C-alpha positions as CSV (number, residue, x, y, z in Angstrom):
1,M,-9.3,-1.6,-8.9
2,I,-5.0,-0.7,-9.3
3,I,-4.7,0.0,-5.1
4,D,-6.9,0.1,-2.8
5,F,-6.2,1.6,0.5
6,Q,-9.0,0.8,3.4
7,N,-8.6,2.9,6.4
8,V,-4.8,1.4,6.4
9,N,-1.9,2.4,9.4
10,F,1.8,1.2,10.2
11,I,3.0,0.9,13.5
12,R,6.7,0.2,13.8
13,Q,8.3,0.2,17.0
14,E,5.3,1.6,18.7
15,Q,5.0,5.1,16.7
16,K,2.4,5.2,14.1
17,L,3.5,6.2,10.5
18,L,0.8,5.5,8.5
19,S,-3.2,6.8,10.0
20,Q,-6.1,5.6,8.6
21,I,-5.4,6.0,4.8
22,T,-7.9,5.3,2.3
23,W,-6.8,5.3,-1.1
24,Q,-7.9,4.5,-4.3
25,V,-6.2,4.3,-7.7
26,N,-8.4,2.7,-10.1
27,K,-7.6,1.5,-14.2
28,R,-5.9,4.1,-16.7
29,E,-5.8,6.7,-13.9
30,H,-1.7,7.8,-13.3
31,W,-0.9,9.4,-9.6
32,G,1.9,11.0,-8.6
33,I,2.8,11.7,-5.1
34,L,4.7,14.3,-3.7
35,G,6.2,15.3,0.0
36,L,8.7,16.1,2.3
37,N,11.2,13.2,2.9
38,G,9.5,11.4,6.5
39,A,6.1,12.3,4.7
40,G,6.0,8.5,4.3
41,K,5.9,8.3,-0.2
42,S,8.5,5.7,0.4
43,L,6.3,3.9,2.8
44,L,3.3,3.2,0.1
45,L,5.5,2.2,-2.2
46,Q,7.0,-0.7,0.5
47,L,2.9,-1.4,1.4
48,I,2.2,-1.5,-2.3
49,T,5.0,-4.1,-3.4
50,G,4.4,-6.3,-0.2
51,N,8.2,-5.5,1.3
52,L,5.8,-4.5,4.1
53,W,2.4,-5.4,5.6
54,P,-0.1,-3.1,7.0
55,T,-0.5,-2.8,10.9
56,N,-4.2,-3.4,10.2
57,G,-6.5,-2.3,7.0
58,P,-7.3,-4.3,4.3
59,L,-5.0,-3.9,0.7
60,T,-6.0,-4.7,-2.2
61,V,-2.9,-4.4,-5.5
62,L,-4.3,-5.9,-9.2
63,D,-7.2,-6.9,-7.6
64,Q,-5.4,-9.3,-5.2
65,K,-6.4,-9.1,-0.9
66,F,-3.3,-9.4,1.2
67,G,-3.0,-12.1,3.0
68,Q,-5.3,-13.8,0.3
69,T,-2.8,-13.9,-2.3
70,S,1.1,-15.1,-3.2
71,I,3.0,-12.0,-3.2
72,P,5.7,-13.3,-4.7
73,E,3.6,-13.6,-8.0
74,L,1.9,-10.7,-7.7
75,S,5.2,-9.5,-7.6
76,K,6.0,-10.7,-10.7
77,R,2.6,-8.4,-12.3
78,I,4.0,-4.9,-10.5
79,G,5.7,-3.1,-12.9
């Protein structure tokens, strides 16, 4: 699995910006993310690249679970 969000939340300054996101992207799938300004598109990308961490909920990218892998090493594999 390329990306796996399981009930991921992101809270900043007591404001919930992402709530209960469950999303999986498998090999050979192509996704596009559309939405209005402020909808959370860039926030999702920042979570996937490890620039931000979810408030709670497991996040796995390229079969590497955040909190159990080296983000700098994972970042080298993200294109």
